[in-house]
C-alpha angles and dihedrals in degrees: 000000000000123000130356128215114220105207132187111208115196128182110228127233094012116115128225084036125251108217145156134198111214134178117213134166113270092234097060116119124237088253090060092043088055090059091048091051092049092053097040096048095039102246121148102221092245096136145040123277141199138196121210138184098184097267101034135050131199132184135043112017089359140073121326112278094193096075097047121084133191091244091055099042106034105012103163144043114283095031117130138210130185124220127190123193122190111014089217102052091027102216100191121195132193113219112195126183104229095180144332115231141164119274116263117249094237100019122114123216143253096035139151118232102178144357147149139235133354124291114251116253120263116270094014094138103264125278095317095046092046093054091046091052090051090054090049091053090054093051091050096201142084133036093296089060091052091050092049091048091054092049097045093038091221141052092225100065111158110202091190096057124098133144118225092190091055091049092051091048089054091047090051089052089050091053090048091051090052091052091050090051090052089052091050089050090054091051091049090051091050090049091052093049091046091050091049093048099053115115139053123309121247116249119257094251092057098058114116116256097207094095097253092123133034119254090244095049121109115218114211120209122193117237114273093028128099122237116280096246094051094067118110115259094250122169115221092241091059098047115124122249092252092085131130090268125030122211104250090208097050119109096332093060093208131110110249137150116277111263132205110227122229113263122237120234122228135169119260113220123235090246091057090047090056093053094050113045117221095037124107133189090267121117114280134173115274110226122229123249091269096055090095093056109105128226120212122188124215123203122183138178128176103230139019089247088070126069138223094219101115091043093047092050091053094044091048089068095044095080095241120175088222139342123233115209122201133177109203138108120256087238089071135056115282106212095178092053091048091049091048092053090049090056095051120091132201110299095024121121132227109209122203134173098228135355092251090067089076104021140030096213143016089259092055091047092053091047089049091053096045101038103031108028107024097060089052096045092239121155123221122215119193115195102195141027136040091307094052116142143064113307125192106196095196086039137202086233141012088247091072092059093040094055093048093048092050092051092047092049091048091053092048092046091053090054092047091051091052090050091047093051090049092052091047090052092050091048091050091049091050090051088058093049097261118129121204124227133045116345114248115262090209109067124183091265092050090048091051091051091047091052092049092051091044089054089055090059102260118146122249090240093057092044092050091050092049093048092043096235131122117271093230090047091054091047091054092048092051093047092048091050090051092052091052 
């Protein structure tokens, strides 16, 4: 399994502290870590969440948490990560890497090895509200007591009680659920491939000779469709209007929903019926000029711990000839994506679930469209998100590019507004004497004790061990105090 991160998760501003020590594989993403935290602490996943490292944020309304792993973000002991759950109550957690070790031969992960005290109930008002409700339960009278009773669901709430065995059972169920999801993903992938491969094979003498397929490869053509190499060499800019998607701005000048034109019916000759099994001389629908253009889906995740299930389900209904799966981060080269683009010809379509499957930012997405797809005349279809739709980078009209640019700018503006509001909140907190980030482990009292023991001749290492703080942390506190 590789290496394991031993993490200590502590709920801030609740005393005595509520904490858990969990062991998770180093390659898990922040999205998977979120699920582990929810189970280990005892939350119910009723609210939004956010991870933060001081200068970067991941999660809801922030950067993608699916492409970021523990090994990449906090790789070594002593590293720290912040986690906020419920933007209303603001349950802030400190996640500290205690150590990174090898996986045990018989150990299962994720698992919880230690912890303390029960997790507060959902919607209990944050740390201050939770402590006030505990006091009301002890007094057992008044309206505050009735409110606390409704929140806790009992009058015998024990804040010190938690069950490690129950937590580990829930973590085991989470791991089992992830394995089942991976199995479903494999089935979905097999279904897509089976759907794409139905139909008769093309004879040897009809294979293309331009090197797009291997000599030993069988090309499968669905019934009612002509072989891939028999299609007319039609450039996207010269395609007729009777295509799968009409330009809503062409001719009419108005903005209307894309329509699928009615298909004409013609008679298929007996000679054509002989070349394509399953067809008779009855009337069938004549496909438009773009019916021979192929559609290839592309599904990508960053690590093997993630799954392609949601992407595969969406691509299964997008009528793709095949779906290419790849497990690699967008920070690295994507050989399967590059090979897929090389196979596509003018008029073909690359289908993806969301823009972040091929690019990490709007800038990268635009570069991908202009430099990779536009020179080849390849269309891009996005199935989900604000940029969803069919995009022709070298477009039939200026409206195609305009719509895409507007959607891309709207997505980027939304992210900028979130960042601006966050910075304004931090600035307002700083103006009132509140500093964001992890609270200092060396308070003024701890620093005074450390200086007194240092004056008696004790070493910094011994003092740090006695005060239960890191040696480097104590060194920095002493040096900072000297500079002041």
